[in-house]
DOKOLTI-699489 format. One record per residue: residue number from 0; x, y, z of N, C-alpha, C in turn. Coordinates in steps of 0.001 Angstrom, whole numbers. Example, Ala and Ser with C-alpha at 12.3 -4.5 7.8 and 13.67 -1.06 7.14 Angstrom:
BEGIN
i: 0; n.px: 13190; n.py: -5690; n.pz: 7800; ca.px: 12300; ca.py: -4500; ca.pz: 7800; c.px: 13200; c.py: -3300; c.pz: 7800
i: 1; n.px: 12850; n.py: -2250; n.pz: 7080; ca.px: 13670; ca.py: -1060; ca.pz: 7140; c.px: 12900; c.py: 30; c.pz: 7870
***
This chain:
BEGIN
i: 0; n.px: -3879; n.py: -4481; n.pz: 7361; ca.px: -3375; ca.py: -3518; ca.pz: 6591; c.px: -1959; c.py: -4054; c.pz: 6023
i: 1; n.px: -1747; n.py: -3992; n.pz: 4798; ca.px: -554; ca.py: -4412; ca.pz: 4179; c.px: 198; c.py: -3188; c.pz: 3458
i: 2; n.px: 1383; n.py: -3023; n.pz: 3750; ca.px: 2212; ca.py: -1973; ca.pz: 3089; c.px: 3160; c.py: -2751; c.pz: 2197
i: 3; n.px: 3247; n.py: -2583; n.pz: 886; ca.px: 4080; ca.py: -3294; ca.pz: 52; c.px: 4372; c.py: -2612; c.pz: -1301
i: 4; n.px: 5357; n.py: -3244; n.pz: -1939; ca.px: 5813; ca.py: -2641; ca.pz: -3196; c.px: 5594; c.py: -3661; c.pz: -4397
i: 5; n.px: 4851; n.py: -4758; n.pz: -4116; ca.px: 4780; ca.py: -5781; ca.pz: -5167; c.px: 3281; c.py: -6125; c.pz: -5374
i: 6; n.px: 2918; n.py: -6683; n.pz: -6476; ca.px: 1548; ca.py: -7219; ca.pz: -6712; c.px: 1180; c.py: -8140; c.pz: -5700
i: 7; n.px: 2073; n.py: -9074; n.pz: -5283; ca.px: 1696; ca.py: -10142; ca.pz: -4277; c.px: 1343; c.py: -9528; c.pz: -2983
i: 8; n.px: 1940; n.py: -8323; n.pz: -2596; ca.px: 1527; ca.py: -7660; ca.pz: -1357; c.px: 159; c.py: -7144; c.pz: -1382
i: 9; n.px: -260; n.py: -6593; n.pz: -2616; ca.px: -1547; ca.py: -6002; ca.pz: -2810; c.px: -2585; c.py: -7182; c.pz: -2769
i: 10; n.px: -2265; n.py: -8180; n.pz: -3394; ca.px: -3083; ca.py: -9362; ca.pz: -3504; c.px: -3331; c.py: -9990; c.pz: -2100
i: 11; n.px: -2320; n.py: -10114; n.pz: -1360; ca.px: -2359; ca.py: -10652; ca.pz: -6; c.px: -3270; c.py: -9905; c.pz: 849
i: 12; n.px: -3334; n.py: -8541; n.pz: 769; ca.px: -4147; ca.py: -7653; ca.pz: 1564; c.px: -5552; c.py: -7993; c.pz: 1064
i: 13; n.px: -5867; n.py: -7996; n.pz: -201; ca.px: -7223; ca.py: -8284; ca.pz: -821; c.px: -7669; c.py: -9624; c.pz: -284
i: 14; n.px: -6946; n.py: -10666; n.pz: -402; ca.px: -7355; ca.py: -12043; ca.pz: -118; c.px: -7629; c.py: -12191; c.pz: 1397
i: 15; n.px: -7135; n.py: -11371; n.pz: 2187; ca.px: -7388; ca.py: -11343; ca.pz: 3613; c.px: -8241; c.py: -10234; c.pz: 4157
i: 16; n.px: -9000; n.py: -9651; n.pz: 3228; ca.px: -10056; ca.py: -8615; ca.pz: 3465; c.px: -9339; c.py: -7374; c.pz: 4217
i: 17; n.px: -8156; n.py: -7084; n.pz: 3756; ca.px: -7379; ca.py: -6043; ca.pz: 4423; c.px: -7277; c.py: -4785; c.pz: 3424
i: 18; n.px: -6617; n.py: -3799; n.pz: 3939; ca.px: -6440; ca.py: -2515; ca.pz: 3193; c.px: -4968; c.py: -2608; c.pz: 2720
i: 19; n.px: -4824; n.py: -2263; n.pz: 1458; ca.px: -3413; ca.py: -2227; ca.pz: 919; c.px: -2876; c.py: -770; c.pz: 693
i: 20; n.px: -1616; n.py: -578; n.pz: 1044; ca.px: -992; ca.py: 619; ca.pz: 699; c.px: 242; c.py: 248; c.pz: -206
i: 21; n.px: 190; n.py: 770; n.pz: -1353; ca.px: 1329; ca.py: 376; ca.pz: -2284; c.px: 2246; c.py: 1574; c.pz: -2228
i: 22; n.px: 3579; n.py: 1180; n.pz: -2167; ca.px: 4587; ca.py: 2186; ca.pz: -2179; c.px: 5434; c.py: 2097; c.pz: -3452
i: 23; n.px: 5578; n.py: 3258; n.pz: -4012; ca.px: 6343; ca.py: 3387; ca.pz: -5351; c.px: 7854; c.py: 3443; c.pz: -5162
i: 24; n.px: 8318; n.py: 3573; n.pz: -3969; ca.px: 9769; ca.py: 3736; ca.pz: -3819; c.px: 10417; c.py: 2371; c.pz: -3582
i: 25; n.px: 9771; n.py: 1266; n.pz: -3824; ca.px: 10352; ca.py: 10; ca.pz: -3691; c.px: 10686; c.py: -633; c.pz: -5117
i: 26; n.px: 10645; n.py: -1950; n.pz: -5126; ca.px: 10906; ca.py: -2631; ca.pz: -6424; c.px: 9823; c.py: -2667; c.pz: -7381
i: 27; n.px: 8506; n.py: -2593; n.pz: -6913; ca.px: 7381; ca.py: -2867; ca.pz: -7836; c.px: 7009; c.py: -1784; c.pz: -8753
i: 28; n.px: 7259; n.py: -534; n.pz: -8374; ca.px: 6853; ca.py: 640; ca.pz: -9216; c.px: 5458; c.py: 568; c.pz: -9564
i: 29; n.px: 5059; n.py: 393; n.pz: -10796; ca.px: 3680; ca.py: 445; ca.pz: -11344; c.px: 2860; c.py: -720; c.pz: -10792
i: 30; n.px: 3327; n.py: -1761; n.pz: -10236; ca.px: 2657; ca.py: -2924; ca.pz: -9738; c.px: 1654; c.py: -2343; c.pz: -8699
i: 31; n.px: 1964; n.py: -1410; n.pz: -7924; ca.px: 1170; ca.py: -1047; ca.pz: -6784; c.px: 2; c.py: -103; c.pz: -7083
i: 32; n.px: -173; n.py: 223; n.pz: -8375; ca.px: -1298; ca.py: 1074; ca.pz: -8689; c.px: -2631; c.py: 535; c.pz: -8421
i: 33; n.px: -2774; n.py: -792; n.pz: -8172; ca.px: -3991; ca.py: -1366; ca.pz: -7866; c.px: -4350; c.py: -1439; c.pz: -6330
i: 34; n.px: -3471; n.py: -832; n.pz: -5575; ca.px: -3609; ca.py: -824; ca.pz: -4097; c.px: -4803; c.py: 154; c.pz: -3749
i: 35; n.px: -5327; n.py: -12; n.pz: -2565; ca.px: -6345; ca.py: 908; ca.pz: -2100; c.px: -5776; c.py: 2316; c.pz: -1941
i: 36; n.px: -4534; n.py: 2495; n.pz: -1580; ca.px: -3819; ca.py: 3744; ca.pz: -1414; c.px: -2485; c.py: 3491; c.pz: -1918
i: 37; n.px: -1875; n.py: 4597; n.pz: -2549; ca.px: -544; ca.py: 4655; ca.pz: -3042; c.px: 251; c.py: 5746; c.pz: -2410
i: 38; n.px: 1387; n.py: 5381; n.pz: -1935; ca.px: 2379; ca.py: 6376; ca.pz: -1288; c.px: 3666; c.py: 6424; c.pz: -2017
i: 39; n.px: 4156; n.py: 7706; n.pz: -2113; ca.px: 5432; ca.py: 7826; ca.pz: -2751; c.px: 6696; c.py: 7958; c.pz: -1916
i: 40; n.px: 6493; n.py: 7996; n.pz: -493; ca.px: 7551; ca.py: 8058; ca.pz: 468; c.px: 6916; c.py: 7734; c.pz: 1870
i: 41; n.px: 7791; n.py: 7555; n.pz: 2764; ca.px: 7377; ca.py: 7045; ca.pz: 4104; c.px: 6450; c.py: 7982; c.pz: 4782
i: 42; n.px: 6612; n.py: 9293; n.pz: 4479; ca.px: 5719; ca.py: 10229; ca.pz: 5253; c.px: 4404; c.py: 10102; c.pz: 4697
i: 43; n.px: 4147; n.py: 9883; n.pz: 3453; ca.px: 2811; ca.py: 9603; ca.pz: 2887; c.px: 2173; c.py: 8355; c.pz: 3412
i: 44; n.px: 3003; n.py: 7268; n.pz: 3674; ca.px: 2486; ca.py: 6041; ca.pz: 4277; c.px: 1922; c.py: 6401; c.pz: 5732
i: 45; n.px: 2751; n.py: 7139; n.pz: 6389; ca.px: 2334; ca.py: 7537; ca.pz: 7772; c.px: 962; c.py: 8371; c.pz: 7652
i: 46; n.px: 810; n.py: 9252; n.pz: 6808; ca.px: -350; ca.py: 10104; ca.pz: 6759; c.px: -1516; c.py: 9210; c.pz: 6350
i: 47; n.px: -1366; n.py: 8303; n.pz: 5458; ca.px: -2450; ca.py: 7446; ca.pz: 5011; c.px: -2906; c.py: 6522; c.pz: 6254
i: 48; n.px: -2000; n.py: 6036; n.pz: 6966; ca.px: -2350; ca.py: 5173; ca.pz: 8185; c.px: -3042; c.py: 6073; c.pz: 9138
i: 49; n.px: -2570; n.py: 7256; n.pz: 9451; ca.px: -3287; ca.py: 8142; ca.pz: 10342; c.px: -4624; c.py: 8531; c.pz: 9930
i: 50; n.px: -4801; n.py: 8780; n.pz: 8628; ca.px: -6143; ca.py: 9095; ca.pz: 8079; c.px: -7029; c.py: 7983; c.pz: 8284
i: 51; n.px: -6617; n.py: 6752; n.pz: 7971; ca.px: -7461; ca.py: 5523; ca.pz: 8010; c.px: -7822; c.py: 5237; c.pz: 9515
i: 52; n.px: -6925; n.py: 5325; n.pz: 10380; ca.px: -7196; ca.py: 4910; ca.pz: 11817; c.px: -7837; c.py: 5935; c.pz: 12655
i: 53; n.px: -7988; n.py: 7111; n.pz: 12265; ca.px: -8618; ca.py: 8151; ca.pz: 13130; c.px: -9939; c.py: 8477; c.pz: 12660
***
């Protein structure tokens, strides 16, 4: 699982058969829209991770 704010983060997850969570509160902004999941704050990241792993 990769959490990141840039296209390279999303691509790294994809190339390694992982799940990507793009965060809009970093530098990348719209770059993360291709992620498997998109979070607007840390609480959303936590909820996504909990939903995926349970």
